[in-house]
TORSEDO-197550 format. One record per atom (N, C-alpha, C): residue number from 0; residue in one letter; atom name; y, x negated, z negated. Coordinates in pm, whole numbers, plus 50000, padded with zeros to 5 digits. Last residue first. Example, Ala and Ser with C-alpha at 12.3 -4.5 7.8 and 13.67 -1.06 7.14 Angstrom:
% residues 2
REC     k   r    a       v       u       w
REC     1   s    N   49775   48715   49292
REC     1   s   CA   49894   48633   49286
REC     1   s    C   50003   48710   49213
REC     0   a    N   49431   48681   49220
REC     0   a   CA   49550   48770   49220
REC     0   a    C   49670   48680   49220
This chain:
% residues 139
REC     k   r    a       v       u       w
REC   138   l    N   92902   66876   16810
REC   138   l   CA   92863   67016   16832
REC   138   l    C   92751   67024   16930
REC   137   f    N   93043   66636   16756
REC   137   f   CA   92927   66676   16677
REC   137   f    C   92891   66822   16691
REC   136   i    N   93272   66577   16921
REC   136   i   CA   93145   66508   16939
REC   136   i    C   93026   66574   16869
REC   135   r    N   93497   66726   17128
REC   135   r   CA   93448   66726   16990
REC   135   r    C   93303   66681   16993
REC   134   g    N   93554   66738   17397
REC   134   g   CA   93611   66630   17320
REC   134   g    C   93569   66625   17174
REC   133   l    N   93531   67086   17414
REC   133   l   CA   93545   66961   17488
REC   133   l    C   93612   66856   17401
REC   132   h    N   93463   67336   17309
REC   132   h   CA   93461   67219   17221
REC   132   h    C   93468   67087   17298
REC   131   k    N   93470   67523   17510
REC   131   k   CA   93549   67548   17389
REC   131   k    C   93564   67421   17305
REC   130   h    N   93283   67424   17690
REC   130   h   CA   93425   67422   17725
REC   130   h    C   93514   67440   17602
REC   129   h    N   93045   67467   17540
REC   129   h   CA   93081   67333   17589
REC   129   h    C   93231   67326   17619
REC   128   i    N   93048   67741   17519
REC   128   i   CA   93062   67661   17397
REC   128   i    C   93104   67520   17434
REC   127   m    N   93003   67799   17786
REC   127   m   CA   93132   67837   17729
REC   127   m    C   93155   67765   17595
REC   126   h    N   92744   67706   17809
REC   126   h   CA   92849   67642   17889
REC   126   h    C   92987   67677   17834
REC   125   y    N   92597   67875   17645
REC   125   y   CA   92615   67735   17606
REC   125   y    C   92721   67663   17688
REC   124   k    N   92622   68132   17776
REC   124   k   CA   92650   68112   17634
REC   124   k    C   92684   67966   17604
REC   123   r    N   92545   68078   18043
REC   123   r   CA   92677   68136   18012
REC   123   r    C   92715   68106   17867
REC   122   f    N   92282   67993   18013
REC   122   f   CA   92383   67900   18063
REC   122   f    C   92521   67949   18026
REC   121   g    N   92171   68236   17928
REC   121   g   CA   92167   68118   17841
REC   121   g    C   92271   68016   17883
REC   120   m    N   92220   68391   18157
REC   120   m   CA   92280   68429   18029
REC   120   m    C   92279   68313   17930
REC   119   a    N   92085   68248   18370
REC   119   a   CA   92227   68284   18376
REC   119   a    C   92288   68312   18240
REC   118   s    N   91818   68181   18404
REC   118   s   CA   91900   68100   18314
REC   118   s    C   92045   68146   18301
REC   117   p    N   91475   68213   18482
REC   117   p   CA   91606   68275   18474
REC   117   p    C   91692   68203   18370
REC   116   l    N   91279   68018   18660
REC   116   l   CA   91323   68025   18520
REC   116   l    C   91463   68084   18514
REC   115   v    N   91259   68074   18931
REC   115   v   CA   91139   68071   18849
REC   115   v    C   91175   68087   18701
REC   114   l    N   91478   68302   19098
REC   114   l   CA   91457   68175   19028
REC   114   l    C   91334   68183   18938
REC   113   p    N   91542   68543   19217
REC   113   p   CA   91440   68459   19280
REC   113   p    C   91409   68329   19206
REC   112   i    N   91720   68654   19003
REC   112   i   CA   91605   68726   19059
REC   112   i    C   91503   68632   19125
REC   111   d    N   91954   68529   18917
REC   111   d   CA   91827   68494   18852
REC   111   d    C   91704   68553   18921
REC   110   c    N   92160   68653   19052
REC   110   c   CA   92124   68516   19090
REC   110   c    C   91987   68477   19034
REC   109   v    N   92172   68883   18898
REC   109   v   CA   92123   68894   19036
REC   109   v    C   92081   68755   19085
REC   108   l    N   92292   68775   18671
REC   108   l   CA   92154   68824   18662
REC   108   l    C   92092   68841   18801
REC   107   g    N   92544   68725   18779
REC   107   g   CA   92464   68614   18728
REC   107   g    C   92318   68653   18717
REC   106   m    N   92624   68987   18828
REC   106   m   CA   92601   68898   18942
REC   106   m    C   92522   68774   18900
REC   105   i    N   92648   69070   18559
REC   105   i   CA   92551   69135   18648
REC   105   i    C   92521   69046   18768
REC   104   k    N   92858   68905   18476
REC   104   k   CA   92726   68895   18412
REC   104   k    C   92618   68956   18501
REC   103   n    N   93061   69000   18642
REC   103   n   CA   93016   68862   18657
REC   103   n    C   92881   68840   18591
REC   102   g    N   93089   69260   18540
REC   102   g   CA   93052   69240   18680
REC   102   g    C   93000   69100   18705
REC   101   l    N   93172   69194   18278
REC   101   l   CA   93046   69264   18301
REC   101   l    C   92999   69246   18445
REC   100   p    N   93424   69072   18323
REC   100   p   CA   93313   68993   18268
REC   100   p    C   93178   69061   18291
REC    99   t    N   93575   69165   18638
REC    99   t   CA   93538   69195   18500
REC    99   t    C   93426   69103   18452
REC    98   r    N   93618   69077   18901
REC    98   r   CA   93732   69089   18809
REC    98   r    C   93693   69108   18663
REC    97   l    N   93385   68823   19021
REC    97   l   CA   93440   68959   19016
REC    97   l    C   93547   68967   18907
REC    96   v    N   93400   68535   19002
REC    96   v   CA   93343   68605   19118
REC    96   v    C   93402   68746   19126
REC    95   v    N   93487   68418   18772
REC    95   v   CA   93573   68404   18890
REC    95   v    C   93514   68470   19015
REC    94   n    N   93372   68375   18516
REC    94   n   CA   93431   68505   18553
REC    94   n    C   93524   68495   18672
REC    93   h    N   93227   68155   18457
REC    93   h   CA   93372   68142   18442
REC    93   h    C   93446   68268   18485
REC    92   t    N   92976   68250   18527
REC    92   t   CA   93002   68215   18387
REC    92   t    C   93152   68206   18361
REC    91   c    N   92999   68261   18803
REC    91   c   CA   92993   68387   18727
REC    91   c    C   93022   68363   18580
REC    90   e    N   92988   67985   18854
REC    90   e   CA   93110   68061   18887
REC    90   e    C   93113   68194   18812
REC    89   h    N   92726   67932   18767
REC    89   h   CA   92839   67864   18704
REC    89   h    C   92969   67941   18730
REC    88   i    N   92588   68086   18951
REC    88   i   CA   92577   68119   18808
REC    88   i    C   92692   68055   18733
REC    87   m    N   92650   67942   19182
REC    87   m   CA   92708   68076   19165
REC    87   m    C   92697   68124   19020
REC    86   v    N   92493   67718   19136
REC    86   v   CA   92639   67702   19148
REC    86   v    C   92707   67837   19126
REC    85   y    N   92245   67843   19146
REC    85   y   CA   92289   67782   19020
REC    85   y    C   92440   67756   19021
REC    84   l    N   92244   67918   19415
REC    84   l   CA   92246   68021   19312
REC    84   l    C   92287   67965   19176
REC    83   s    N   92234   67668   19540
REC    83   s   CA   92348   67757   19565
REC    83   s    C   92358   67864   19457
REC    82   h    N   91983   67586   19453
REC    82   h   CA   92102   67512   19410
REC    82   h    C   92226   67599   19428
REC    81   n    N   91825   67775   19589
REC    81   n   CA   91828   67772   19443
REC    81   n    C   91951   67698   19391
REC    80   a    N   91878   67705   19859
REC    80   a   CA   91913   67838   19808
REC    80   a    C   91923   67838   19656
REC    79   f    N   91776   67442   19867
REC    79   f   CA   91916   67468   19901
REC    79   f    C   91961   67602   19843
REC    78   a    N   91509   67496   19801
REC    78   a   CA   91589   67405   19718
REC    78   a    C   91738   67428   19742
REC    77   g    N   91426   67672   20010
REC    77   g   CA   91430   67714   19870
REC    77   g    C   91517   67626   19782
REC    76   v    N   91432   67517   20248
REC    76   v   CA   91517   67636   20230
REC    76   v    C   91535   67669   20082
REC    75   c    N   91273   67284   20220
REC    75   c   CA   91384   67289   20317
REC    75   c    C   91481   67404   20291
REC    74   y    N   91086   67337   20014
REC    74   y   CA   91164   67213   20015
REC    74   y    C   91289   67227   20101
REC    73   a    N   90980   67583   20086
REC    73   a   CA   91040   67567   19954
REC    73   a    C   91131   67445   19951
REC    72   a    N   90878   67518   20338
REC    72   a   CA   90985   67618   20326
REC    72   a    C   91057   67605   20192
REC    71   i    N   90680   67335   20258
REC    71   i   CA   90788   67292   20348
REC    71   i    C   90907   67388   20339
REC    70   l    N   90518   67507   20101
REC    70   l   CA   90581   67389   20043
REC    70   l    C   90698   67339   20127
REC    69   i    N   90429   67689   20291
REC    69   i   CA   90512   67737   20180
REC    69   i    C   90586   67620   20116
REC    68   v    N   90277   67515   20440
REC    68   v   CA   90389   67584   20505
REC    68   v    C   90486   67634   20397
REC    67   w    N   90083   67442   20255
REC    67   w   CA   90175   67338   20304
REC    67   w    C   90295   67399   20378
REC    66   w    N   89937   67676   20212
REC    66   w   CA   90018   67620   20104
REC    66   w    C   90120   67519   20154
REC    65   a    N   89965   67911   20484
REC    65   a   CA   89899   67799   20417
REC    65   a    C   89995   67739   20313
REC    64   q    N   90075   68253   20429
REC    64   q   CA   90075   68123   20497
REC    64   q    C   89998   68019   20415
REC    63   d    N   90120   68499   20323
REC    63   d   CA   89984   68470   20370
REC    63   d    C   89974   68335   20441
REC    62   r    N   90395   68499   20250
REC    62   r   CA   90292   68533   20152
REC    62   r    C   90151   68497   20194
REC    61   l    N   90615   68462   20404
REC    61   l   CA   90530   68345   20381
REC    61   l    C   90409   68376   20293
REC    60   f    N   90751   68700   20399
REC    60   f   CA   90689   68658   20525
REC    60   f    C   90598   68536   20509
REC    59   y    N   90837   68699   20130
REC    59   y   CA   90749   68805   20180
REC    59   y    C   90676   68759   20307
REC    58   s    N   91006   68480   20126
REC    58   s   CA   90883   68477   20045
REC    58   s    C   90786   68585   20089
REC    57   i    N   91209   68575   20294
REC    57   i   CA   91130   68458   20333
REC    57   i    C   91000   68453   20254
REC    56   v    N   91305   68786   20134
REC    56   v   CA   91249   68813   20267
REC    56   v    C   91161   68697   20312
REC    55   l    N   91398   68645   19909
REC    55   l   CA   91294   68748   19894
REC    55   l    C   91227   68778   20028
REC    54   q    N   91593   68479   20023
REC    54   q   CA   91478   68421   19954
REC    54   q    C   91364   68522   19939
REC    53   a    N   91771   68672   20126
REC    53   a   CA   91703   68577   20216
REC    53   a    C   91581   68517   20149
REC    52   l    N   91859   68795   19888
REC    52   l   CA   91785   68872   19988
REC    52   l    C   91707   68779   20081
REC    51   v    N   91995   68577   19774
REC    51   v   CA   91882   68638   19705
REC    51   v    C   91796   68716   19803
REC    50   i    N   92193   68539   19972
REC    50   i   CA   92100   68430   19938
REC    50   i    C   91976   68485   19869
REC    49   l    N   92326   68787   19968
REC    49   l   CA   92259   68740   20090
REC    49   l    C   92159   68629   20061
REC    48   s    N   92428   68795   19706
REC    48   s   CA   92335   68899   19753
REC    48   s    C   92258   68853   19875
REC    47   i    N   92598   68570   19712
REC    47   i   CA   92488   68578   19616
REC    47   i    C   92384   68677   19666
REC    46   y    N   92781   68652   19909
REC    46   y   CA   92697   68533   19931
REC    46   y    C   92577   68535   19838
REC    45   i    N   92896   68869   19775
REC    45   i   CA   92822   68892   19900
REC    45   i    C   92731   68774   19928
REC    44   a    N   93018   68735   19568
REC    44   a   CA   92916   68837   19536
REC    44   a    C   92833   68869   19659
REC    43   s    N   93207   68584   19703
REC    43   s   CA   93093   68514   19642
REC    43   s    C   92982   68612   19605
REC    42   p    N   93411   68759   19769
REC    42   p   CA   93309   68731   19870
REC    42   p    C   93189   68652   19815
REC    41   w    N   93579   68757   19534
REC    41   w   CA   93472   68855   19544
REC    41   w    C   93374   68828   19658
REC    40   y    N   93712   68549   19346
REC    40   y   CA   93675   68539   19487
REC    40   y    C   93554   68628   19510
REC    39   h    N   93994   68531   19126
REC    39   h   CA   93861   68582   19160
REC    39   h    C   93838   68569   19310
REC    38   g    N   94180   68224   19067
REC    38   g   CA   94156   68368   19066
REC    38   g    C   94015   68403   19107
REC    37   y    N   94331   67965   19264
REC    37   y   CA   94294   68023   19135
REC    37   y    C   94265   68172   19152
REC    36   l    N   94438   67873   19496
REC    36   l   CA   94293   67895   19495
REC    36   l    C   94245   67955   19364
REC    35   e    N   94699   67819   19445
REC    35   e   CA   94671   67935   19530
REC    35   e    C   94522   67968   19532
REC    34   r    N   94693   67578   19313
REC    34   r   CA   94709   67700   19233
REC    34   r    C   94680   67826   19314
REC    33   i    N   94701   67390   19513
REC    33   i   CA   94570   67422   19455
REC    33   i    C   94578   67550   19373
REC    32   e    N   94960   67326   19568
REC    32   e   CA   94898   67432   19649
REC    32   e    C   94760   67472   19597
REC    31   p    N   95029   67102   19424
REC    31   p   CA   95054   67234   19363
REC    31   p    C   94991   67349   19441
REC    30   h    N   94927   66812   19400
REC    30   h   CA   94885   66916   19495
REC    30   h    C   94906   67055   19435
REC    29   k    N   95035   66656   19198
REC    29   k   CA   95029   66601   19335
REC    29   k    C   95002   66709   19439
REC    28   a    N   95010   66825   18980
REC    28   a   CA   95142   66768   19011
REC    28   a    C   95145   66716   19154
REC    27   l    N   94738   66876   18978
REC    27   l   CA   94830   66986   19009
REC    27   l    C   94970   66936   19040
REC    26   i    N   94645   66619   18905
REC    26   i   CA   94606   66677   19034
REC    26   i    C   94703   66788   19073
REC    25   e    N   94757   66591   18647
REC    25   e   CA   94789   66496   18754
REC    25   e    C   94760   66555   18892
REC    24   r    N   94637   66805   18505
REC    24   r   CA   94783   66797   18521
REC    24   r    C   94822   66707   18636
REC    23   r    N   94366   66723   18523
REC    23   r   CA   94409   66850   18581
REC    23   r    C   94560   66850   18605
REC    22   r    N   94373   66485   18375
REC    22   r   CA   94342   66481   18519
REC    22   r    C   94386   66610   18588
REC    21   t    N   94428   66587   18120
REC    21   t   CA   94519   66492   18184
REC    21   t    C   94498   66491   18335
REC    20   f    N   94204   66745   18071
REC    20   f   CA   94337   66807   18075
REC    20   f    C   94437   66717   18147
REC    19   h    N   93998   66555   18082
REC    19   h   CA   93993   66675   18164
REC    19   h    C   94132   66736   18181
REC    18   c    N   94051   66359   17890
REC    18   c   CA   94070   66325   18031
REC    18   c    C   94068   66448   18121
REC    17   n    N   94233   66405   17600
REC    17   n   CA   94116   66451   17676
REC    17   n    C   94141   66431   17825
REC    16   p    N   94401   66106   17483
REC    16   p   CA   94395   66248   17521
REC    16   p    C   94270   66279   17602
REC    15   g    N   94228   65864   17271
REC    15   g   CA   94334   65912   17358
REC    15   g    C   94315   66057   17396
REC    14   e    N   93919   65683   17285
REC    14   e   CA   94039   65725   17213
REC    14   e    C   94143   65774   17314
REC    13   v    N   93589   65763   17330
REC    13   v   CA   93710   65718   17398
REC    13   v    C   93830   65772   17321
REC    12   l    N   93257   65680   17265
REC    12   l   CA   93379   65741   17215
REC    12   l    C   93500   65679   17285
REC    11   t    N   92963   65759   17389
REC    11   t   CA   93068   65661   17413
REC    11   t    C   93198   65727   17372
REC    10   y    N   92690   65841   17171
REC    10   y   CA   92804   65876   17254
REC    10   y    C   92891   65754   17279
REC     9   d    N   92503   65770   16986
REC     9   d   CA   92455   65837   17107
REC     9   d    C   92566   65867   17206
REC     8   r    N   92625   65679   16761
REC     8   r   CA   92574   65579   16854
REC     8   r    C   92525   65641   16984
REC     7   k    N   92674   65908   16615
REC     7   k   CA   92786   65842   16681
REC     7   k    C   92739   65740   16783
REC     6   q    N   92428   65966   16495
REC     6   q   CA   92474   66047   16606
REC     6   q    C   92586   65978   16683
REC     5   e    N   92424   65783   16284
REC     5   e   CA   92326   65770   16393
REC     5   e    C   92370   65849   16515
REC     4   s    N   92630   65883   16128
REC     4   s   CA   92644   65748   16182
REC     4   s    C   92544   65724   16294
REC     3   n    N   92535   66142   16058
REC     3   n   CA   92651   66127   16146
REC     3   n    C   92663   65988   16205
REC     2   n    N   92169   66141   16075
REC     2   n   CA   92298   66155   16006
REC     2   n    C   92411   66125   16103
REC     1   t    N   91913   66348   16219
REC     1   t   CA   91991   66225   16212
REC     1   t    C   92120   66248   16134
REC     0   m    N   91599   66476   16128
REC     0   m   CA   91740   66501   16154
REC     0   m    C   91816   66370   16135
């Protein structure tokens, strides 16, 4: 275990206000129309369902293919789909897909269906801790 002086060397410390809050204020001052984008966006739940369904259907049709065909599909389609699902897990974590936290948790779990390593609930827990403690170094 490291002591506090050793931990401090692992970070670049910046004095002054938190840049996240300052930048947000600056952007909203220049572009107040961004506020119209705030809120829930339920069509994301449809996108999640379609991406998961597409991955399951593609995997079914590739089940008897040569390994190199599966590899090409994984590279060309799977990587894009998985990245999209991880982005949606982030949105579900912030409760902006559906109106209720439970609905967002369920959609996060739906995102996990085709992923090799399910991560929605773990990400949710630690990402919210990250936001709660922005700017605090020893957490």
